[in-house]
N, C-alpha and C positions, 0 to 999 in steps of 0.2 A: 592661641589661634581661636578665632571666633567660631561659634557653633555652625554657621553657614559654611565656613571654610572646611570644617571637619566633614560635613555632609558631602560637599563637592569632592573633597579628596577621596572619600569612601566610594562615591559613584565612579570616579575615574579608576580606582584600584580594582573595583569589581567588574567594570566594563572592558578593560584591556584584554583579559583572557577570551572574551567573546568575539573579539575581532578576528581571531584565527579559527573560529568555528566553521567546519565544513558546511556546505549547503545541506538542506533537509534531504533525507533519503527515506525509502520505504520502510515501514515498521516491520514488515515480514514478507513472506512469500508462500505460495502454495503450488504444488504440482498435482494436477488432477487428470484422471484418465478419460472422463467423459464430461460433457457439459452442453448446456443450451443457454441462449441469451434472448432477451427481448428489450426493445427500445423503451426507455423511461425518460422522464424529464431529467436532464443533466447527464445523459449517457445511456448505458445499458445496465439492466439487472442481469446477473449471471447466476445460474444454478449449476453446480458441478458436483460430481460424485467420485468416489474412490480417491479422495484428496489426502495429501500429506503436507503439513506445513503449520505455520503460526502467523498470527496477526489479526487485528480487529479494525485498524484504521490505517489508511495509506499503505497498501500492500500490492504486490504483483501476483498474478495468477497465470499459470501456464496450463492450458487445457490441451491434452494430447489428441483427442478424437471427439467426434460428434459434431453437431451443428455449430458449436461455438469454438472449434479448434483454433488455437492461437494464443497470443500473449496479451494480457490486459494489465492496466493499472487501475486499481479500485479505491474509492474513497473510504468505504466502510463495509463491513460484512460480519457474518457470524458463522464460524465453523462448528459442526456438531457431528460426532461419530463418523468421520470420513466424508461428510457432505459439507458443502459451502454455499451459502447464500450471500451474494455480494451486490453492492449498489454503487451508483456513480462511477461505473467502469468505462474506460476508454480503451480502444484497441491499440496496442503498440506493435503488434506483429501478427501475421495470420498464417494459416496453414497448419496441418498436423505436424506434431513434433515427434521425432524418433525417440524410442526408449533409450535411456542411458544406462 
């Protein structure tokens, strides 16, 4: 087999498993008790407190009370000691959430 044939064969073998890959999903999620938001370019900036969760890029946030009560999808953020600063957020649901 010629080298080009080997390369093409390898590409096909490596690409086939990716055809069944599910669509992208959120990297993590946060559940926060309080929050506020402000408009920024590309969505909202979200500041939230008393948060539990994980994620730095492409995550969801549920804020249970405060001015920003609702559910968001955020592009990136940084959690620190129960607080969360997130950016490029869009609202996916609104209203206060009940404690579970």
